[in-house]
C-alpha positions in Angstrom: 0.0 0.0 0.0 1.4 3.4 -0.9 0.3 6.5 1.0 1.4 9.9 -0.2 0.7 13.5 0.8 -1.4 15.5 -1.6 1.6 17.6 -2.7 3.2 14.4 -4.1 0.2 14.0 -6.4 0.8 17.4 -7.9 4.6 17.2 -8.0 5.1 13.5 -8.9 2.0 12.7 -11.0 3.9 10.6 -13.6 5.6 8.5 -10.9 2.2 7.9 -9.2 0.6 7.1 -12.5 3.3 4.6 -13.4 3.1 3.0 -10.0 -0.7 2.5 -10.2 -0.4 1.0 -13.7 2.6 -1.3 -13.1 1.7 -2.5 -9.6 -2.1 -2.5 -10.3 -2.5 -0.9 -6.8 -4.2 2.2 -5.7 -2.3 5.1 -4.0 -3.9 6.7 -0.9 -3.5 10.4 -0.8 -3.6 12.4 2.5 -4.3 16.0 3.1 -3.1 17.5 6.4 -2.3 14.1 7.6 -5.8 12.7 7.0 -7.0 10.3 4.3 -8.5 12.3 1.4 -8.4 10.4 -1.9 -7.6 7.1 -3.6 -6.0 7.2 -7.0 -5.9 4.2 -9.3 -5.5 3.3 -12.9 -8.6 3.1 -15.1 -7.9 -0.6 -15.7 -7.9 -1.3 -12.0 -11.0 0.7 -11.5 -12.8 -1.2 -14.3 -11.7 -4.5 -12.9 -12.9 -3.5 -9.4 -16.3 -2.4 -10.8 -16.7 -5.6 -12.7 -15.9 -7.6 -9.5 -18.3 -5.6 -7.5 -21.0 -6.1 -10.1 -20.4 -9.8 -10.2 -20.6 -10.0 -6.4 -23.9 -8.1 -6.4 -25.3 -10.5 -9.0 -24.1 -13.5 -7.0 -25.6 -12.1 -3.8 -28.9 -11.5 -5.5 -28.9 -15.1 -6.9 -28.1 -16.4 -3.4 -31.0 -14.4 -1.9 -33.4 -15.8 -4.5 -32.2 -19.3 -3.7 -32.6 -18.8 0.0 -36.1 -17.4 -0.4 -37.2 -20.6 -2.2 -36.8 -19.7 -5.9 -36.6 -22.8 -8.2 -33.1 -24.0 -8.8 -31.8 -26.3 -11.5 -29.2 -29.1 -11.4 -26.3 -29.2 -13.8 -28.0 -32.0 -15.7 -31.2 -30.0 -16.1 -29.3 -27.0 -17.4 -27.2 -29.1 -19.8 -30.3 -30.8 -21.2 -32.0 -27.5 -21.7 -29.0 -25.9 -23.4 -28.7 -28.9 -25.7 -32.3 -28.5 -26.6 -31.9 -24.8 -27.3 -28.8 -25.4 -29.4 -30.5 -28.2 -31.4 -33.6 -26.2 -31.9 -35.8 -28.6 -29.9 -37.1 -26.0 -27.6 
């Protein structure tokens, strides 16, 4: 984890940018000794957003399962997919 004062962001932008991209890690920026910002590369941000979106979908699916929604076995799903692929459904 890298923690830098806000003046470093202004003075060493290229170094911070390179670090975020190469290490795929965010940089935590402080202002007056207190946490203020988190800086990360666009790629890392997009990966994080995709991961959070997937977690949200998995949580929603788990909540449906717990509440009694119908579930399917692997065999049932495979049979249905084969039927769809072969035009039987």
